[in-house]
MIDO-836687 format. One record per atom (N, C-alpha, C): atom name; x, y, z; residue in one letter. Coordinates in nm, 2 decimals, decimal comma, m for minus. Example, Ala and Ser with C-alpha at 12.3 -4.5 7.8 and 13.67 -1.06 7.14 Angstrom:
2
<N <1,32 m0,57 0,78> a>;
<CA <1,23 m0,45 0,78> a>;
<C <1,32 m0,33 0,78> a>;
<N <1,28 m0,22 0,71> s>;
<CA <1,37 m0,11 0,71> s>;
<C <1,29 0,00 0,79> s>;
END
This chain:
201
<N <m9,22 m5,19 3,84> m>;
<CA <m9,20 m5,26 3,96> m>;
<C <m9,34 m5,28 4,02> m>;
<N <m9,37 m5,40 4,07> t>;
<CA <m9,50 m5,44 4,12> t>;
<C <m9,48 m5,46 4,27> t>;
<N <m9,60 m5,49 4,34> a>;
<CA <m9,60 m5,51 4,48> a>;
<C <m9,54 m5,64 4,51> a>;
<N <m9,53 m5,73 4,41> q>;
<CA <m9,47 m5,86 4,44> q>;
<C <m9,32 m5,87 4,43> q>;
<N <m9,26 m5,76 4,37> q>;
<CA <m9,11 m5,76 4,36> q>;
<C <m9,05 m5,72 4,50> q>;
<N <m8,93 m5,77 4,52> r>;
<CA <m8,86 m5,75 4,65> r>;
<C <m8,72 m5,68 4,62> r>;
<N <m8,67 m5,61 4,73> p>;
<CA <m8,54 m5,56 4,71> p>;
<C <m8,43 m5,67 4,70> p>;
<N <m8,32 m5,63 4,64> a>;
<CA <m8,21 m5,73 4,62> a>;
<C <m8,17 m5,79 4,76> a>;
<N <m8,14 m5,92 4,75> a>;
<CA <m8,11 m5,99 4,87> a>;
<C <m7,98 m5,94 4,93> a>;
<N <m7,88 m5,90 4,85> h>;
<CA <m7,75 m5,86 4,90> h>;
<C <m7,73 m5,71 4,87> h>;
<N <m7,75 m5,63 4,97> t>;
<CA <m7,74 m5,48 4,95> t>;
<C <m7,59 m5,44 4,96> t>;
<N <m7,54 m5,35 4,88> p>;
<CA <m7,40 m5,31 4,89> p>;
<C <m7,37 m5,25 5,02> p>;
<N <m7,25 m5,25 5,07> l>;
<CA <m7,21 m5,20 5,20> l>;
<C <m7,24 m5,06 5,21> l>;
<N <m7,21 m4,98 5,11> g>;
<CA <m7,23 m4,83 5,12> g>;
<C <m7,38 m4,80 5,14> g>;
<N <m7,46 m4,88 5,07> t>;
<CA <m7,61 m4,86 5,09> t>;
<C <m7,65 m4,89 5,23> t>;
<N <m7,59 m5,00 5,28> q>;
<CA <m7,62 m5,05 5,41> q>;
<C <m7,59 m4,94 5,51> q>;
<N <m7,47 m4,87 5,50> v>;
<CA <m7,43 m4,77 5,59> v>;
<C <m7,52 m4,65 5,58> v>;
<N <m7,55 m4,60 5,46> r>;
<CA <m7,64 m4,49 5,45> r>;
<C <m7,78 m4,52 5,50> r>;
<N <m7,83 m4,64 5,48> r>;
<CA <m7,96 m4,68 5,53> r>;
<C <m7,96 m4,69 5,68> r>;
<N <m7,86 m4,75 5,74> a>;
<CA <m7,85 m4,76 5,88> a>;
<C <m7,84 m4,63 5,95> a>;
<N <m7,77 m4,53 5,89> s>;
<CA <m7,75 m4,40 5,95> s>;
<C <m7,87 m4,30 5,92> s>;
<N <m7,96 m4,35 5,84> g>;
<CA <m8,08 m4,26 5,80> g>;
<C <m8,05 m4,17 5,69> g>;
<N <m7,94 m4,18 5,62> l>;
<CA <m7,90 m4,09 5,51> l>;
<C <m7,96 m4,13 5,38> l>;
<N <m8,01 m4,25 5,37> d>;
<CA <m8,07 m4,30 5,25> d>;
<C <m8,21 m4,25 5,24> d>;
<N <m8,23 m4,15 5,14> h>;
<CA <m8,36 m4,09 5,13> h>;
<C <m8,45 m4,15 5,02> h>;
<N <m8,41 m4,27 4,98> n>;
<CA <m8,50 m4,35 4,89> n>;
<C <m8,63 m4,37 4,95> n>;
<N <m8,74 m4,33 4,89> p>;
<CA <m8,87 m4,35 4,95> p>;
<C <m8,91 m4,50 4,97> p>;
<N <m8,84 m4,59 4,90> l>;
<CA <m8,87 m4,73 4,92> l>;
<C <m8,80 m4,79 5,05> l>;
<N <m8,71 m4,71 5,11> c>;
<CA <m8,64 m4,76 5,22> c>;
<C <m8,73 m4,74 5,35> c>;
<N <m8,77 m4,85 5,40> r>;
<CA <m8,86 m4,85 5,51> r>;
<C <m8,79 m4,86 5,65> r>;
<N <m8,85 m4,82 5,76> p>;
<CA <m8,79 m4,84 5,89> p>;
<C <m8,73 m4,98 5,91> p>;
<N <m8,81 m5,08 5,87> v>;
<CA <m8,76 m5,22 5,89> v>;
<C <m8,63 m5,24 5,80> v>;
<N <m8,62 m5,18 5,69> d>;
<CA <m8,50 m5,19 5,61> d>;
<C <m8,38 m5,13 5,68> d>;
<N <m8,40 m5,01 5,75> r>;
<CA <m8,30 m4,95 5,82> r>;
<C <m8,26 m5,04 5,94> r>;
<N <m8,36 m5,10 6,00> a>;
<CA <m8,33 m5,19 6,12> a>;
<C <m8,25 m5,31 6,07> a>;
<N <m8,28 m5,37 5,95> r>;
<CA <m8,20 m5,48 5,90> r>;
<C <m8,06 m5,44 5,87> r>;
<N <m8,04 m5,32 5,82> s>;
<CA <m7,90 m5,27 5,79> s>;
<C <m7,82 m5,25 5,91> s>;
<N <m7,89 m5,19 6,02> r>;
<CA <m7,82 m5,17 6,14> r>;
<C <m7,78 m5,30 6,20> r>;
<N <m7,86 m5,40 6,19> t>;
<CA <m7,83 m5,54 6,24> t>;
<C <m7,72 m5,60 6,17> t>;
<N <m7,72 m5,59 6,04> a>;
<CA <m7,61 m5,65 5,96> a>;
<C <m7,48 m5,58 5,98> a>;
<N <m7,48 m5,45 6,00> l>;
<CA <m7,35 m5,37 6,03> l>;
<C <m7,30 m5,40 6,17> l>;
<N <m7,39 m5,42 6,26> a>;
<CA <m7,35 m5,44 6,40> a>;
<C <m7,30 m5,58 6,43> a>;
<N <m7,34 m5,68 6,35> l>;
<CA <m7,30 m5,81 6,37> l>;
<C <m7,14 m5,83 6,38> l>;
<N <m7,07 m5,78 6,27> p>;
<CA <m6,92 m5,80 6,28> p>;
<C <m6,86 m5,73 6,40> p>;
<N <m6,91 m5,62 6,44> l>;
<CA <m6,86 m5,55 6,55> l>;
<C <m6,88 m5,62 6,68> l>;
<N <m7,00 m5,68 6,69> v>;
<CA <m7,03 m5,76 6,81> v>;
<C <m6,95 m5,88 6,82> v>;
<N <m6,93 m5,95 6,70> l>;
<CA <m6,85 m6,07 6,70> l>;
<C <m6,70 m6,04 6,74> l>;
<N <m6,65 m5,93 6,69> a>;
<CA <m6,51 m5,89 6,72> a>;
<C <m6,50 m5,86 6,87> a>;
<N <m6,60 m5,80 6,93> l>;
<CA <m6,60 m5,77 7,07> l>;
<C <m6,60 m5,89 7,15> l>;
<N <m6,69 m5,99 7,11> l>;
<CA <m6,70 m6,11 7,19> l>;
<C <m6,57 m6,20 7,18> l>;
<N <m6,50 m6,19 7,06> i>;
<CA <m6,37 m6,26 7,05> i>;
<C <m6,27 m6,20 7,14> i>;
<N <m6,28 m6,06 7,15> a>;
<CA <m6,19 m5,99 7,24> a>;
<C <m6,21 m6,03 7,38> a>;
<N <m6,34 m6,04 7,42> v>;
<CA <m6,38 m6,09 7,55> v>;
<C <m6,31 m6,22 7,58> v>;
<N <m6,32 m6,32 7,49> g>;
<CA <m6,26 m6,45 7,51> g>;
<C <m6,11 m6,43 7,53> g>;
<N <m6,04 m6,34 7,45> a>;
<CA <m5,90 m6,32 7,47> a>;
<C <m5,87 m6,27 7,61> a>;
<N <m5,95 m6,17 7,66> v>;
<CA <m5,93 m6,12 7,79> v>;
<C <m5,95 m6,23 7,90> v>;
<N <m6,05 m6,31 7,88> v>;
<CA <m6,07 m6,42 7,97> v>;
<C <m5,95 m6,51 7,98> v>;
<N <m5,89 m6,54 7,86> a>;
<CA <m5,78 m6,63 7,86> a>;
<C <m5,66 m6,57 7,93> a>;
<N <m5,64 m6,44 7,91> v>;
<CA <m5,52 m6,37 7,97> v>;
<C <m5,54 m6,37 8,12> v>;
<N <m5,66 m6,33 8,17> l>;
<CA <m5,69 m6,33 8,31> l>;
<C <m5,67 m6,47 8,37> l>;
<N <m5,72 m6,57 8,31> a>;
<CA <m5,71 m6,71 8,36> a>;
<C <m5,57 m6,75 8,37> a>;
<N <m5,49 m6,71 8,27> f>;
<CA <m5,34 m6,75 8,27> f>;
<C <m5,27 m6,68 8,38> f>;
<N <m5,31 m6,55 8,41> r>;
<CA <m5,24 m6,48 8,52> r>;
<C <m5,28 m6,54 8,65> r>;
<N <m5,41 m6,57 8,67> v>;
<CA <m5,45 m6,63 8,80> v>;
<C <m5,39 m6,76 8,82> v>;
<N <m5,39 m6,85 8,72> e>;
<CA <m5,33 m6,98 8,73> e>;
<C <m5,18 m6,98 8,75> e>;
<N <m5,11 m6,88 8,68> t>;
<CA <m4,97 m6,87 8,70> t>;
<C <m4,94 m6,83 8,84> t>;
<N <m5,01 m6,73 8,89> h>;
<CA <m4,99 m6,68 9,03> h>;
<C <m5,01 m6,80 9,13> h>;
<N <m5,12 m6,88 9,11> a>;
<CA <m5,15 m6,99 9,20> a>;
<C <m5,04 m7,09 9,19> a>;
<N <m4,99 m7,12 9,07> e>;
<CA <m4,88 m7,22 9,06> e>;
<C <m4,75 m7,17 9,12> e>;
<N <m4,72 m7,04 9,11> q>;
<CA <m4,60 m6,99 9,17> q>;
<C <m4,61 m7,00 9,32> q>;
<N <m4,73 m6,98 9,38> g>;
<CA <m4,75 m7,01 9,52> g>;
<C <m4,73 m7,15 9,56> g>;
<N <m4,77 m7,24 9,47> t>;
<CA <m4,76 m7,38 9,50> t>;
<C <m4,61 m7,42 9,49> t>;
<N <m4,54 m7,36 9,39> a>;
<CA <m4,40 m7,40 9,37> a>;
<C <m4,31 m7,36 9,49> a>;
<N <m4,35 m7,25 9,56> r>;
<CA <m4,27 m7,21 9,68> r>;
<C <m4,28 m7,32 9,79> r>;
<N <m4,38 m7,41 9,79> h>;
<CA <m4,39 m7,51 9,89> h>;
<C <m4,37 m7,65 9,84> h>;
<N <m4,31 m7,66 9,73> r>;
<CA <m4,27 m7,79 9,67> r>;
<C <m4,12 m7,80 9,66> r>;
<N <m4,07 m7,92 9,69> h>;
<CA <m3,93 m7,94 9,69> h>;
<C <m3,89 m8,07 9,62> h>;
<N <m3,81 m8,05 9,51> a>;
<CA <m3,78 m8,17 9,43> a>;
<C <m3,67 m8,25 9,50> a>;
<N <m3,69 m8,38 9,51> v>;
<CA <m3,59 m8,47 9,57> v>;
<C <m3,59 m8,60 9,48> v>;
<N <m3,49 m8,68 9,51> v>;
<CA <m3,48 m8,81 9,44> v>;
<C <m3,50 m8,92 9,54> v>;
<N <m3,61 m9,00 9,51> a>;
<CA <m3,64 m9,11 9,59> a>;
<C <m3,58 m9,24 9,53> a>;
<N <m3,56 m9,34 9,61> t>;
<CA <m3,52 m9,47 9,56> t>;
<C <m3,62 m9,58 9,60> t>;
<N <m3,67 m9,65 9,50> t>;
<CA <m3,77 m9,75 9,52> t>;
<C <m3,71 m9,86 9,60> t>;
<N <m3,79 m9,92 9,69> v>;
<CA <m3,74 m10,03 9,78> v>;
<C <m3,83 m10,15 9,76> v>;
<N <m3,92 m10,14 9,67> g>;
<CA <m4,02 m10,25 9,64> g>;
<C <m4,06 m10,25 9,50> g>;
<N <m4,13 m10,36 9,46> p>;
<CA <m4,17 m10,37 9,32> p>;
<C <m4,29 m10,27 9,29> p>;
<N <m4,29 m10,23 9,16> a>;
<CA <m4,40 m10,14 9,11> a>;
<C <m4,53 m10,22 9,10> a>;
<N <m4,64 m10,17 9,15> v>;
<CA <m4,77 m10,23 9,15> v>;
<C <m4,86 m10,15 9,06> v>;
<N <m4,91 m10,21 8,95> t>;
<CA <m5,00 m10,14 8,86> t>;
<C <m5,13 m10,10 8,93> t>;
<N <m5,17 m9,98 8,91> d>;
<CA <m5,30 m9,93 8,97> d>;
<C <m5,42 m10,00 8,92> d>;
<N <m5,42 m10,03 8,79> d>;
<CA <m5,53 m10,09 8,72> d>;
<C <m5,48 m10,21 8,65> d>;
<N <m5,51 m10,33 8,70> l>;
<CA <m5,45 m10,45 8,64> l>;
<C <m5,51 m10,48 8,50> l>;
<N <m5,62 m10,42 8,47> r>;
<CA <m5,68 m10,44 8,34> r>;
<C <m5,60 m10,37 8,23> r>;
<N <m5,52 m10,27 8,26> t>;
<CA <m5,46 m10,19 8,16> t>;
<C <m5,31 m10,19 8,19> t>;
<N <m5,23 m10,25 8,11> g>;
<CA <m5,09 m10,26 8,13> g>;
<C <m5,02 m10,12 8,13> g>;
<N <m5,08 m10,02 8,06> g>;
<CA <m5,02 m9,89 8,05> g>;
<C <m5,06 m9,80 8,16> g>;
<N <m5,13 m9,84 8,26> s>;
<CA <m5,18 m9,76 8,37> s>;
<C <m5,06 m9,72 8,46> s>;
<N <m5,07 m9,61 8,53> p>;
<CA <m4,96 m9,57 8,62> p>;
<C <m4,95 m9,68 8,73> p>;
<N <m4,83 m9,68 8,79> a>;
<CA <m4,81 m9,78 8,90> a>;
<C <m4,75 m9,70 9,02> a>;
<N <m4,75 m9,77 9,14> h>;
<CA <m4,69 m9,71 9,26> h>;
<C <m4,59 m9,81 9,31> h>;
<N <m4,49 m9,76 9,39> a>;
<CA <m4,39 m9,84 9,45> a>;
<C <m4,35 m9,78 9,58> a>;
<N <m4,32 m9,86 9,68> p>;
<CA <m4,26 m9,80 9,80> p>;
<C <m4,13 m9,75 9,78> p>;
<N <m4,10 m9,64 9,84> a>;
<CA <m3,97 m9,57 9,82> a>;
<C <m3,92 m9,50 9,95> a>;
<N <m3,79 m9,46 9,95> r>;
<CA <m3,73 m9,39 10,06> r>;
<C <m3,66 m9,27 10,00> r>;
<N <m3,65 m9,16 10,08> w>;
<CA <m3,58 m9,04 10,03> w>;
<C <m3,52 m8,97 10,15> w>;
<N <m3,43 m8,88 10,12> a>;
<CA <m3,38 m8,79 10,22> a>;
<C <m3,43 m8,65 10,20> a>;
<N <m3,45 m8,58 10,32> y>;
<CA <m3,51 m8,45 10,31> y>;
<C <m3,46 m8,37 10,43> y>;
<N <m3,45 m8,24 10,42> p>;
<CA <m3,39 m8,16 10,53> p>;
<C <m3,45 m8,19 10,67> p>;
<N <m3,58 m8,23 10,67> v>;
<CA <m3,65 m8,25 10,80> v>;
<C <m3,62 m8,40 10,85> v>;
<N <m3,55 m8,47 10,77> g>;
<CA <m3,51 m8,61 10,80> g>;
<C <m3,55 m8,71 10,69> g>;
<N <m3,50 m8,83 10,70> p>;
<CA <m3,54 m8,93 10,60> p>;
<C <m3,69 m8,96 10,60> p>;
<N <m3,74 m8,99 10,48> g>;
<CA <m3,88 m9,02 10,47> g>;
<C <m3,90 m9,14 10,39> g>;
<N <m4,02 m9,19 10,39> s>;
<CA <m4,06 m9,31 10,31> s>;
<C <m4,20 m9,30 10,28> s>;
<N <m4,24 m9,37 10,18> g>;
<CA <m4,38 m9,37 10,14> g>;
<C <m4,40 m9,44 10,01> g>;
<N <m4,52 m9,42 9,95> t>;
<CA <m4,55 m9,47 9,82> t>;
<C <m4,54 m9,36 9,71> t>;
<N <m4,48 m9,39 9,61> v>;
<CA <m4,46 m9,29 9,50> v>;
<C <m4,51 m9,34 9,37> v>;
<N <m4,55 m9,26 9,28> q>;
<CA <m4,59 m9,30 9,15> q>;
<C <m4,47 m9,32 9,06> q>;
<N <m4,47 m9,44 8,99> v>;
<CA <m4,36 m9,48 8,90> v>;
<C <m4,42 m9,53 8,77> v>;
<N <m4,33 m9,55 8,68> a>;
<CA <m4,38 m9,62 8,55> a>;
<C <m4,39 m9,77 8,57> a>;
<N <m4,48 m9,83 8,50> v>;
<CA <m4,50 m9,97 8,51> v>;
<C <m4,37 m10,04 8,48> v>;
<N <m4,34 m10,14 8,56> g>;
<CA <m4,22 m10,22 8,54> g>;
<C <m4,09 m10,16 8,60> g>;
<N <m4,10 m10,05 8,68> t>;
<CA <m3,99 m9,99 8,74> t>;
<C <m3,92 m10,09 8,84> t>;
<N <m3,79 m10,12 8,82> p>;
<CA <m3,73 m10,22 8,91> p>;
<C <m3,70 m10,16 9,05> p>;
<N <m3,68 m10,25 9,14> v>;
<CA <m3,64 m10,21 9,28> v>;
<C <m3,50 m10,14 9,27> v>;
<N <m3,48 m10,04 9,35> g>;
<CA <m3,36 m9,96 9,35> g>;
<C <m3,35 m9,85 9,25> g>;
<N <m3,46 m9,82 9,18> s>;
<CA <m3,45 m9,72 9,08> s>;
<C <m3,47 m9,58 9,14> s>;
<N <m3,40 m9,48 9,08> a>;
<CA <m3,41 m9,34 9,13> a>;
<C <m3,53 m9,28 9,06> a>;
<N <m3,62 m9,22 9,14> v>;
<CA <m3,74 m9,15 9,09> v>;
<C <m3,74 m9,01 9,14> v>;
<N <m3,76 m8,92 9,05> a>;
<CA <m3,78 m8,78 9,09> a>;
<C <m3,92 m8,75 9,14> a>;
<N <m3,93 m8,70 9,26> i>;
<CA <m4,06 m8,67 9,33> i>;
<C <m4,06 m8,53 9,38> i>;
<N <m4,17 m8,48 9,43> h>;
<CA <m4,19 m8,35 9,50> h>;
<C <m4,24 m8,38 9,63> h>;
<N <m4,19 m8,30 9,73> l>;
<CA <m4,24 m8,31 9,87> l>;
<C <m4,29 m8,17 9,91> l>;
<N <m4,39 m8,17 10,00> d>;
<CA <m4,44 m8,04 10,05> d>;
<C <m4,35 m8,00 10,17> d>;
<N <m4,38 m7,90 10,24> d>;
<CA <m4,29 m7,84 10,34> d>;
<C <m4,28 m7,94 10,46> d>;
<N <m4,37 m8,03 10,48> s>;
<CA <m4,36 m8,13 10,59> s>;
<C <m4,29 m8,26 10,54> s>;
<N <m4,25 m8,27 10,42> g>;
<CA <m4,18 m8,38 10,37> g>;
<C <m4,27 m8,49 10,32> g>;
<N <m4,40 m8,46 10,29> v>;
<CA <m4,49 m8,56 10,24> v>;
<C <m4,50 m8,55 10,08> v>;
<N <m4,50 m8,66 10,01> p>;
<CA <m4,51 m8,65 9,86> p>;
<C <m4,63 m8,57 9,82> p>;
<N <m4,61 m8,48 9,72> a>;
<CA <m4,72 m8,40 9,68> a>;
<C <m4,70 m8,37 9,53> a>;
<N <m4,81 m8,34 9,46> p>;
<CA <m4,79 m8,30 9,31> p>;
<C <m4,70 m8,18 9,30> p>;
<N <m4,62 m8,17 9,20> g>;
<CA <m4,54 m8,06 9,17> g>;
<C <m4,63 m7,95 9,11> g>;
<N <m4,57 m7,83 9,11> a>;
<CA <m4,64 m7,72 9,04> a>;
<C <m4,65 m7,74 8,89> a>;
<N <m4,76 m7,70 8,83> r>;
<CA <m4,78 m7,72 8,69> r>;
<C <m4,69 m7,63 8,61> r>;
<N <m4,66 m7,67 8,49> t>;
<CA <m4,57 m7,59 8,41> t>;
<C <m4,64 m7,47 8,35> t>;
<N <m4,57 m7,37 8,30> t>;
<CA <m4,63 m7,26 8,23> t>;
<C <m4,70 m7,30 8,11> t>;
<N <m4,65 m7,40 8,04> a>;
<CA <m4,71 m7,45 7,91> a>;
<C <m4,85 m7,50 7,95> a>;
<N <m4,86 m7,58 8,06> a>;
<CA <m4,99 m7,64 8,10> a>;
<C <m5,09 m7,52 8,13> a>;
<N <m5,04 m7,42 8,21> a>;
<CA <m5,13 m7,31 8,24> a>;
<C <m5,17 m7,24 8,12> a>;
<N <m5,08 m7,22 8,02> l>;
<CA <m5,11 m7,15 7,90> l>;
<C <m5,22 m7,23 7,82> l>;
<N <m5,20 m7,36 7,82> s>;
<CA <m5,30 m7,44 7,74> s>;
<C <m5,44 m7,44 7,80> s>;
<N <m5,44 m7,44 7,93> d>;
<CA <m5,57 m7,44 8,00> d>;
<C <m5,64 m7,30 7,98> d>;
<N <m5,56 m7,19 7,99> a>;
<CA <m5,61 m7,06 7,97> a>;
<C <m5,66 m7,04 7,82> a>;
<N <m5,59 m7,10 7,73> g>;
<CA <m5,63 m7,09 7,59> g>;
<C <m5,76 m7,17 7,56> g>;
<N <m5,77 m7,28 7,62> v>;
<CA <m5,90 m7,36 7,61> v>;
<C <m6,02 m7,28 7,66> v>;
<N <m5,99 m7,22 7,78> l>;
<CA <m6,10 m7,14 7,85> l>;
<C <m6,14 m7,02 7,76> l>;
<N <m6,04 m6,95 7,71> g>;
<CA <m6,07 m6,84 7,63> g>;
<C <m6,14 m6,87 7,50> g>;
<N <m6,09 m6,98 7,43> v>;
<CA <m6,16 m7,02 7,31> v>;
<C <m6,30 m7,07 7,34> v>;
<N <m6,32 m7,14 7,44> g>;
<CA <m6,45 m7,19 7,48> g>;
<C <m6,55 m7,07 7,51> g>;
<N <m6,49 m6,97 7,58> t>;
<CA <m6,58 m6,86 7,62> t>;
<C <m6,62 m6,78 7,49> t>;
<N <m6,52 m6,75 7,40> a>;
<CA <m6,55 m6,68 7,28> a>;
<C <m6,64 m6,76 7,19> a>;
<N <m6,62 m6,89 7,18> t>;
<CA <m6,71 m6,98 7,10> t>;
<C <m6,85 m6,97 7,15> t>;
<N <m6,87 m6,98 7,28> g>;
<CA <m7,00 m6,98 7,34> g>;
<C <m7,07 m6,85 7,31> g>;
<N <m7,00 m6,74 7,34> l>;
<CA <m7,06 m6,61 7,32> l>;
<C <m7,09 m6,58 7,17> l>;
<N <m7,00 m6,62 7,08> v>;
<CA <m7,03 m6,60 6,94> v>;
<C <m7,15 m6,68 6,89> v>;
<N <m7,16 m6,80 6,94> s>;
<CA <m7,27 m6,89 6,91> s>;
<C <m7,40 m6,82 6,95> s>;
<N <m7,41 m6,77 7,07> l>;
<CA <m7,53 m6,71 7,12> l>;
<C <m7,56 m6,58 7,04> l>;
<N <m7,46 m6,51 7,00> a>;
<CA <m7,48 m6,39 6,92> a>;
<C <m7,53 m6,42 6,78> a>;
<N <m7,48 m6,53 6,72> l>;
<CA <m7,53 m6,57 6,59> l>;
<C <m7,67 m6,62 6,60> l>;
<N <m7,70 m6,69 6,70> v>;
<CA <m7,84 m6,74 6,72> v>;
<C <m7,94 m6,62 6,74> v>;
<N <m7,89 m6,52 6,82> g>;
<CA <m7,97 m6,40 6,84> g>;
<C <m7,99 m6,32 6,71> g>;
<N <m7,88 m6,31 6,64> y>;
<CA <m7,89 m6,24 6,51> y>;
<C <m7,99 m6,31 6,41> y>;
<N <m7,98 m6,44 6,40> m>;
<CA <m8,07 m6,51 6,31> m>;
<C <m8,22 m6,49 6,35> m>;
<N <m8,24 m6,50 6,49> v>;
<CA <m8,38 m6,49 6,54> v>;
<C <m8,43 m6,34 6,51> v>;
<N <m8,34 m6,24 6,54> h>;
<CA <m8,38 m6,11 6,51> h>;
<C <m8,40 m6,08 6,37> h>;
<N <m8,31 m6,13 6,28> r>;
<CA <m8,32 m6,11 6,14> r>;
<C <m8,45 m6,17 6,08> r>;
<N <m8,49 m6,29 6,13> r>;
<CA <m8,61 m6,36 6,09> r>;
<C <m8,73 m6,28 6,13> r>;
<N <m8,73 m6,22 6,25> t>;
<CA <m8,84 m6,14 6,30> t>;
<C <m8,85 m6,01 6,21> t>;
<N <m8,74 m5,95 6,17> l>;
<CA <m8,75 m5,84 6,08> l>;
<C <m8,80 m5,88 5,95> l>;
<N <m8,76 m5,99 5,90> d>;
<CA <m8,81 m6,04 5,77> d>;
<C <m8,96 m6,06 5,77> d>;
<N <m9,01 m6,12 5,88> r>;
<CA <m9,15 m6,14 5,88> r>;
<C <m9,22 m6,01 5,89> r>;
<N <m9,17 m5,91 5,96> r>;
<CA <m9,23 m5,78 5,97> r>;
<C <m9,23 m5,71 5,84> r>;
<N <m9,12 m5,73 5,76> a>;
<CA <m9,11 m5,67 5,63> a>;
<C <m9,22 m5,73 5,54> a>;
<N <m9,23 m5,86 5,55> e>;
<CA <m9,33 m5,93 5,46> e>;
<C <m9,47 m5,87 5,49> e>;
<N <m9,50 m5,86 5,62> r>;
<CA <m9,64 m5,81 5,66> r>;
<C <m9,66 m5,67 5,62> r>;
<N <m9,56 m5,59 5,62> s>;
<CA <m9,58 m5,44 5,59> s>;
<C <m9,55 m5,41 5,44> s>;
<N <m9,52 m5,51 5,36> w>;
<CA <m9,48 m5,47 5,22> w>;
<C <m9,60 m5,42 5,15> w>;
<N <m9,71 m5,48 5,15> e>;
<CA <m9,83 m5,43 5,08> e>;
<C <m9,87 m5,29 5,12> e>;
<N <m9,90 m5,27 5,25> p>;
<CA <m9,94 m5,13 5,28> p>;
<C <m9,83 m5,03 5,25> p>;
<N <m9,70 m5,06 5,27> d>;
<CA <m9,60 m4,97 5,24> d>;
<C <m9,59 m4,94 5,09> d>;
<N <m9,61 m5,04 5,01> w>;
<CA <m9,61 m5,01 4,87> w>;
<C <m9,73 m4,93 4,82> w>;
<N <m9,85 m4,95 4,88> e>;
<CA <m9,96 m4,86 4,85> e>;
<C <m9,93 m4,71 4,89> e>;
<N <m9,85 m4,69 4,99> r>;
<CA <m9,82 m4,56 5,03> r>;
<C <m9,71 m4,49 4,94> r>;
<N <m9,61 m4,58 4,90> v>;
<CA <m9,50 m4,52 4,82> v>;
<C <m9,52 m4,52 4,67> v>;
<N <m9,60 m4,62 4,62> e>;
<CA <m9,61 m4,64 4,48> e>;
<C <m9,65 m4,51 4,40> e>;
<N <m9,74 m4,43 4,45> p>;
<CA <m9,78 m4,31 4,38> p>;
<C <m9,66 m4,21 4,37> p>;
<N <m9,57 m4,20 4,48> l>;
<CA <m9,46 m4,12 4,47> l>;
<C <m9,36 m4,17 4,37> l>;
<N <m9,34 m4,30 4,37> w>;
<CA <m9,24 m4,37 4,28> w>;
<C <m9,28 m4,35 4,13> w>;
<N <m9,41 m4,37 4,11> s>;
<CA <m9,45 m4,36 3,97> s>;
<C <m9,50 m4,23 3,92> s>;
<N <m9,49 m4,12 4,01> q>;
<CA <m9,53 m3,99 3,98> q>;
<C <m9,68 m3,98 3,95> q>;
<N <m9,75 m4,08 4,00> r>;
<CA <m9,90 m4,09 3,98> r>;
<C <m9,97 m4,01 4,09> r>;
<N <m10,06 m3,93 4,05> r>;
<CA <m10,14 m3,86 4,15> r>;
<C <m10,28 m3,91 4,16> r>;
END
């Protein structure tokens, strides 16, 4: 073996564990090699932890949003309104855009009227399901559990993806730093170890 030779690129897992724990007594195993082994073994654990963090974020977000929507639902009341005028498209450039129409409805606080969202082309006299707030004013209904679950999932996946990406970048930077350190120290380390390895005095 000469000073130009290098250790195998892919070290077995058992060797990595012994090296990282300091139990590898091979004289060719340098501190930088142990640092590389510790980094390689820590990466899967860190990634698993970050994925778990993303899952926790998703669960917490779902609970918060569900609680908020439950509060909203207590102040929303479903009624049926009747359109009393033609539907007017919000955006004339796009026929598929939402439309609004004047409508009337009955509510415990008294009859009401206003503008409600309808499908394009809804004829006069159509029944439209709407939500009113406690004062009888049209308001958005509470979001569904499926919508809250979808948003929480997106947030959790986004959080995990961002953290994992940062961890991988940090790992590559750290690994490259260790590789450069190993390259710089290879010659002096070999000069120190070669007599022991070859039994030369």
